[in-house]
C-alpha positions in Angstrom: -50.4 190.5 -110.0 -48.0 191.6 -112.7 -47.1 189.4 -115.8 -44.0 187.5 -115.0 -40.4 188.5 -116.3 -39.8 187.1 -119.8 -36.3 186.4 -121.0 -36.2 185.8 -124.8 -33.4 184.3 -126.2 -32.2 183.8 -129.9 -29.8 181.7 -131.4 -28.6 182.9 -135.0 -27.3 180.6 -137.9 -24.1 181.7 -137.2 -24.4 180.6 -133.5 -24.4 184.2 -132.0 -26.8 184.4 -129.1 -29.0 187.3 -128.3 -31.1 187.7 -125.2 -33.7 190.5 -124.1 -35.5 190.8 -121.0 -39.1 192.0 -120.9 -41.7 193.2 -118.2 -38.3 194.2 -115.9 -38.1 197.7 -114.9 -35.2 200.0 -114.2 -31.8 198.8 -113.3 -33.3 195.3 -112.1 -32.6 194.3 -115.9 -29.0 194.3 -114.9 -29.6 191.4 -112.4 -30.8 189.1 -115.5 -27.4 189.7 -117.2 -25.6 187.1 -114.8 -28.5 185.0 -114.8 -28.4 184.7 -118.7 -24.4 184.6 -118.7 -25.1 181.1 -116.5 -27.8 179.9 -118.2 -26.1 180.0 -121.7 -22.5 179.6 -120.4 -21.7 182.7 -122.3 -19.9 185.9 -121.9 -21.9 189.2 -122.6 -20.0 191.2 -125.3 -22.6 194.0 -125.7 -26.0 195.4 -123.8 -28.5 198.1 -124.2 -31.4 199.3 -122.2 -34.8 198.5 -123.5 -37.8 200.7 -123.2 -38.9 198.9 -120.0 -35.9 200.4 -118.4 -37.7 204.0 -118.1 -40.8 202.6 -116.9 -41.7 202.6 -113.1 -41.8 199.5 -111.2 -45.1 198.4 -109.2 -45.0 197.1 -105.9 -45.3 193.5 -107.3 -42.7 194.0 -109.5 -40.4 194.9 -106.6 -41.4 191.8 -104.6 -40.6 189.6 -107.3 -37.0 191.2 -107.8 -36.5 190.4 -104.1 -37.5 186.8 -104.8 -35.1 186.7 -107.6 -32.1 187.8 -105.4 -32.9 185.0 -103.2 -31.6 182.4 -105.5 
């Protein structure tokens, strides 16, 4: 079994919110932009890929992505 996806959210003293996905491979990380915007009631102003973007997904990770899309 793979580790669950991690969403790291930080709120700065100036109120700026930054968020990062971890343990998400490839373009699946883009699915989380909308999730984070909804949770934080915010709009994305900048985004960048993490090192996980170039990692290869396992079958379990692919299954987890499909589960997320059902919501």
